[in-house]
N, C-alpha and C positions, 0 to 999 in steps of 0.2 A: 503494500500499500505506500503509495507517495504521501509526501507531507503536505501540509497545510501551505496555503498561500502565505499565510501570516507568518508561519513558521520562516518560510524563506525569505521574507522579508525583515525578521530577524537576524539571521543569518548575515544575510547583505549589509544590514546597518551594522553589525558587529565587527564585519571585515572593514567599513568604510571608517568606523572608529578607531580600530586597529592601526589603517594605513595612517592618519590622521595624528593619533596621538603616541604611537608607540615609537621611541627614538630607534636609530640604528643599535642593534645589540652588541654591546661592548663586553669581550672576555673578561676584562677587569671590573666590569660591575662598576665603574665610576662614572656617575651621571650627574649633569649640571643641575643647579637647581631648576631653573626651566624645565629640564627634561623630567626631573623628578615631578613637579606640577602635572606635566602632561602625562606621565604616567597615573598619577592620582587623577586625574580628569577621567582616563580611560576607564579606570576602577569605576567612577561614578555614573559613568554614561551607560558604560554595561550594563551595570545594575537597575539602571533606570529602564533601559530595554526590554531586561528579561522580566522585570516585575509587569512592565507595561503589557507585555505578550501576554504572561500567565492572566491577569486582570481581562484582558480582552476575549482572549479564546474561550475563557470558563463562561464569562457574561453572554457571549453569543451561544454557546450551547445550553444554557439554561434556558434564554429568549425562543431560541429557534424550538426548542421541546414544548415549551409553555404555548408559542404561538401555533404549532402543530395540535394540540389539545384543544386550544379555544375554536381553530378552525373545523376539525373532524373528529374531537376526541380520541386522538390517537394516544394511547397509553406510552409510557416510556420509562426506562429505569432512570432516567435522568431527573425526572419528575418525581417518581417516588424517593429517590436519593434527596432532592432538593427539599421534598416536604419533610422526609425524616431528621433531617438537623434543624428543622425550623420548630419552635416550640408553639402549642396552639393552644387554645382555650376549648375546652369541651364544650361550649355553647355554640363555638364556630363549626357548624354542621355543614354549610355548603362548601363544596369541594373546589369550586371555582374561586371563591374566597379565600378558602385556604393555600391554593396554589400562588394565587396573586400576593397574597402575604409572604409566603416564602420568598418566591421569585424577588420583591419588593426588598425583603432583610436582605437577601443575599448581595444584591445589587449594591444595596447600602454599604453592605460590608466590604466589598469589593472597592467603591468609593473611598472607602477610609483606611483601606489597606496602606502598610507601612513598612512595605521590606517583602525580601524573598527566603527568610530563614525559614526553618521546617515550621513552625506555626502556622505562617504566612502561607506556604505553600499547600498546607494540609486543608486550610481554611478555604482555600480556592478549590482545590481539586477534589476532596472529597463529597461537598455537597452536589458536584454533578454527576457523580455514579462513580469516580475512580476508587479502588480497593488499596487500601494501606499496602496490603502485601504486593500491588504491582508498582510499588513505587520502591528504587533501589536505596536502602539506608545508608549504605555509604556515600551517595550520590547527595541525600537531606545533608549528610554531616558536611560534605564538601561546599554545598550552596549555603547552610547556615556561616561557615566560617568565612564565606566570601562577602555576605552581609554584614558579619561581625566586621570585617575588614573595610567594607564599604562606610558601616557607622563611624569607624575609629577615625577615616579620612575626613567625612564630613563633618565631624564633631570636635575635633580635635585641631589645634594650630599646627601648621606645616614644622614647625620650627621642634616640637616634642615629638614627632611622627618619626618613626623607624623608615628607611628608605625601601621603597618598593623594587622587588625585581621583576622587570619585564618578562623575562622568559618563563618564570614560573607563575607569574599572573595569567600571560597569556595561554601557557597549560592548563592552568586551572579553568579559565573560560571555556576552552576545547572540551575539557572534560563536561563542564556544566552542559555544553551544549550538545554532547552527544547524548546525553538522557533527556535532554529535553526534545531530542528529535523521535527518541521512542515513547515518550509521553506523549507528544503531538501524535503521533501514529494511531495510539489506543485513545485518545481524545476524539479524534475523527471517528472510532469505531463505537462510540457510546451512542446508544439510541435510548 
């Protein structure tokens, strides 16, 4: 199964960010202050692109399932998952109202998402039908570490930060992307 158009956009965007912000690799690992700032910018921008990817594809998956249900009452595992992650009052007996509230809550949570650490990823993927067992736990640790690095760069002064190694950073991004490619294929198959 081919990857989604949105995933391919993510790959292209990360390649473009890489081309602009990763300086020529130096075996000595000595980079100027400007180059270190560019490496930090790479980390921040890649993080933002990955976060936007997950928010957009999971929202689209939920909205598509809800739209099909509203049109012709097509049942789906996506809707079942969405509703199962939403708390309902026992008085909410109308299924359309419950589905609409579940979708609205999910979208609200996506709009207020702030990161790509494990909890963020699970909050986006599980409600649209992804099984936890389908997500590589090593990858979750890698993306959580990447998210932590982004937080350190974004919330501390450059003068107190350790230098970033562009080779390691680039390798980490490729590991993250390789698993996102697998997740993307599985997302496309969710109905």
